[in-house]
C-alpha distance (Angstrom), angle and dihedral (degrees) to the residues before:
residue distance angle dihedral
M1 . . .
L2 3.78 . .
Y3 3.81 91.9 .
N4 3.76 92.8 48.7
Y5 3.79 91.6 46.7
A6 3.80 92.9 50.6
M7 3.80 98.8 41.4
K8 3.76 105.9 31.1
F9 3.81 105.1 25.9
K10 3.82 101.6 34.4
G11 3.83 99.8 22.9
Y12 3.79 94.0 -130.3
E13 3.78 119.6 160.8
I14 3.75 113.1 -128.8
P15 3.85 107.5 -147.4
Q16 3.73 125.0 -147.7
N17 3.78 102.6 -128.3
R18 3.82 100.3 157.5
E19 3.78 140.2 25.7
M20 3.78 120.8 -88.5
P21 3.81 107.8 -90.8
D22 3.82 113.8 -113.6
F23 3.75 97.3 -117.1
R24 3.80 113.2 179.0
D25 3.82 92.4 -140.9
L26 3.81 101.1 48.5
G27 3.83 88.9 118.2
Q28 3.84 88.0 67.8
I29 3.83 93.3 65.2
D30 3.81 109.4 107.1
L31 3.81 114.1 -114.8
W32 3.78 92.1 -117.5
A33 3.81 90.8 58.3
E34 3.80 99.4 38.9
T35 3.86 97.0 93.5
A36 3.80 93.3 47.4
A37 3.82 94.6 44.5
K38 3.81 92.1 48.7
A39 3.87 93.7 46.9
L40 3.82 93.6 47.4
A41 3.81 92.6 46.2
E42 3.86 92.8 48.1
A43 3.82 89.1 50.0
G44 3.81 91.9 50.2
I45 3.80 92.9 -117.9
L46 3.80 92.9 121.3
S47 3.75 122.7 22.8
G48 3.78 109.1 175.7
L49 3.78 119.0 -130.8
P50 3.80 126.3 -3.7
E51 3.81 118.2 -72.7
G52 3.77 114.4 -68.9
E53 3.78 94.8 37.4
D54 3.78 117.8 94.1
A55 3.80 99.9 -158.2
F56 3.79 133.1 104.6
K57 3.86 97.0 -170.6
P58 3.83 95.8 -153.4
K59 3.84 92.6 178.1
A60 3.83 94.8 53.3
D61 3.78 123.9 98.8
T62 3.81 117.2 -101.5
T63 3.82 116.6 -125.1
R64 3.79 123.0 -135.7
G65 3.79 88.0 -110.9
E66 3.82 93.0 53.5
A67 3.80 91.1 48.0
A68 3.80 91.1 48.2
Q69 3.86 90.0 50.5
M70 3.81 91.4 51.9
F71 3.81 91.0 50.2
M72 3.83 90.3 48.0
N73 3.83 90.0 49.5
L74 3.80 91.0 50.9
L75 3.79 92.9 47.0
R76 3.81 91.3 50.2
L77 3.73 89.8 51.2
V78 3.80 94.4 48.0
V79 3.81 95.2 42.9
S80 3.87 91.6 49.0
D81 3.81 89.5 50.7
D82 3.82 92.9 49.5
A83 3.80 94.5 47.5
């Protein structure tokens, strides 16, 4: 949803500013979500589990806190690009 909002609704460019993390469970991401998950991870908007854990857990529920952090990360990226 966040990717579609940023790219399609608002027309934001999502930059690749890091390498895709080597999550052990990347193969569990549904094909329809793969492009979005990869783009958001490479931009640093979503990062998976805390440092030291190498999982993304694409089938797990997202908490309100995790969703809020992703929105904050997107806003920081957009605001820094507009400044």
